[in-house]
N, C-alpha and C positions, 0 to 999 in steps of 0.2 A: 343923503350922502351924494346923490347924483348932482345936486346943485353946487356942490363944492369942487367938482371936477373942473380942471382947466382944459381949455381947448388946445389941440395940437400935441397932446401927450399920448404916448403909446408905450405900453409895458407888456411884454409877453415872456412866458416861461416855457422852456422846452428842452428836449434832449434828443439830439439827432440819432444817437445810438438806439434809443427806445423807439424812434420813429420807424425803424426798419420793420417793426412788427405791425405797423399801420393801425395802431389802436385809434379808434374814433376817426379813421380816415387820415391819420397823420402821414405826412410825406417828408422824406429827408430833403428833397429839393426845395420845398417851401421854407423849411427851417433854415437851410443854409443860405438861401437867397436873402431872407430878412436879416440874418446875422451878418452877411457881407455888405448889405446896403446901409444898415443903421450907423456904422462908424462914420459914414460920409454925411450924416444928417446933423443939423445944428443941435447942440446940446446933447449929443449922443453919449452913450455910456453902456458898457457891458460889464456884467458881474458873473463870474463863473463860480459855481458851487463845487469846489473840488475837494473839500475836506470831508472825510469819511469818519463819522463818529460811531458807526455801528460794528465795524469789523476790526479784528485784531491785526496788528502790524504784519505778521507773516502772511495772512490772507491778502492784504492790500498789495504787498510786494508780489505775490504770485499773480494776482489779477492784472497788475500793470505789466509784468513781464510777459504773461501769456497773451493778453489782448493787444498789446502794442505790436506783437508779431502778427497776430491774426488780422488786425485792421490794416497792416502794411502790405498784405498780399495783393489787395486790389489797388486800383488807381484812385487815390483819394482826391485827385483833382476833378473827377467826374461828380456832377452835382448830386447824384443819387447815392454816392458812397459816404458812409458815416466816417468821421475822423476820430482817432483815439485821443482821449483826454486823460492824462495821468491823475491819479488820486493822491491826496496828501492825508496822512493819518491825523485825525482830530485829537485834541488833548485827552479825551476820555480813552481813546484807543491806545495812545502812547503810555498813559499812566496805568493802564490795566495790567494787573499781575499776570505774568505768563502762566498759562495752564497747560492742559493736555491737547490743545487744539492743533490740528494738523490737516493738511489737504493732500490727498493722493489722487492722481489722475491716471485712469486706466483707458487704454484704447483696445477694444476687443474686436479683432478682425473676424467677420463672419466667414465660416468655412463651408465649402460645398458639402451638403449632407449626402453621402453615398448611400447605396442600398443597404449597407451593413451598419449605418449610423444608428445609435440608440435614440438620439433626439435630433429634431430638426434645429435650424438656426435660432428660431424664436424661443423654443424651449431651452436651448442651451444658454441663451442670454438670461432668461428668467431664472434658471437654476444657478447661474453664476451670481446674480444679485442676491438670491436667498442665502447662498453659501457665504457670501461676504458679510451678511448680517450676523450669521452664526459666528464667524471669525471675529467680527467686531465685538460681540458680546464676550468672547473669551479673552481678547487681548487689549481692548481699549478701556480707558477710564475717562470719566467726564468731570469737567469743572475744575477750578483751582484747587479744590479739596481732594481731587483725584478719587472721587467716590466710584463705586462700581457702576458700570453702564446699565441702564434700564432700557427695555424695549421701547418705552414711551419717549426716549431720547432720540430715537431714530426715525427719520422720514425718508420715504422713497418717492422721488419725483419722476413721473413718466411724461414723455413728450406727447404721447397720445394714449388713449385708453383701449386701443385696438386689441392689444395682447395683455391687457391687465389681468384677465382670467388666468393666463398662464403663470404669471408671477404669484397670484394668490394661491394657485394650486400647489406650487412649490413651498410657499410659506406654510401652508397647512401640513404638507407632508413632512416638513422639517420641524413641526411643532412650534412655529413662531407665531405668537398672537399678533393680530393686526386689526386695524380699523380703517375701512376704505371711505374716503370722502365722496366717491362717485361709484356706487354699486352698479354692476353691469346686469342687473336683472336676475332672473331665476337661474341662469346658467353660471352665475358667479358662486352659486352654492355647490358644495362638493357632491352631495348625493345626486343632484340633477345632472351635473357634469359627468359623473361616473355612469349614470343610466344612459345618457346620450351616447357615450362611447361604446357601451355594451351593445346597444341597439344598432349603432352604426356598423359594428363588426358583424352582428347577426345578418344584417341586410347585405353587407359586402365583406365577405371573409378576406378579400384581398386588400382591404384598407389597413395598411401597416400601422398607421398612427393610432387608429381605433383599437387595433390588436394590442399594441404596447400599452395604451392607456388602460385597457381592460385588465391586463396583467398587473398594472400598477395600482388598480383600484382595490378597495377593501374586499372585493369578491375573491381575488387571487392573492393579493399582498406579496407580490414578487419583489424581493429586495434588490438593491443595486448589484450585489454579488450574483444573485440569480440571473439578472439581466446579462451580466458579463459572461456567465456560463453559457446562457442561451446563444450569445453572440460568438461564442468560441474564443473569448479573450482569456489569456492565461492570467489568473489571479494569484 
């Protein structure tokens, strides 16, 4: 195959928006420089892959509306800034029957956890995610046939696995079955986690987090209402 190649030919594929993650050393500056120089070369040509065959039309419209604003915040004339490129629905996306697909965007502002707070910020976010799964199971339906949603239809993506154990703890407490693609070791298991908090409280009775986790463990089984009573909240 190499013998059939012609000299002076260059073909490259890239996406400056994905280059911001620096996969395999990718740099937005390099991509943009090549893209700007090639139109001036002899026999130049550019072909943009803008058709999206994978997503339904409502999602494509949301992505374009959201990211066109997000990418316009910075100065796109700077060589390290990625530029927005609108997508066009492919034929399969246009012809697809409308189903129950929807996209909801939530912005959860972290609040300062005071001395009387029942949960810290990270636990609060994890609890919110687990609660959303329960609400989705009760209210959403999946697919064009609008069948009942199954737990296996739901995926939770985490930016990092630092607080993965918190989310898994709430999933277990809410009785939500799950499978983790990246187990966090022995402390990802509920018994080890509970034992750790109990011992932490024994060592330091002033550890409020360990105290609350111990009350929440199978050893004490304090309910949400019980927590509210302990905190002096009128239920």
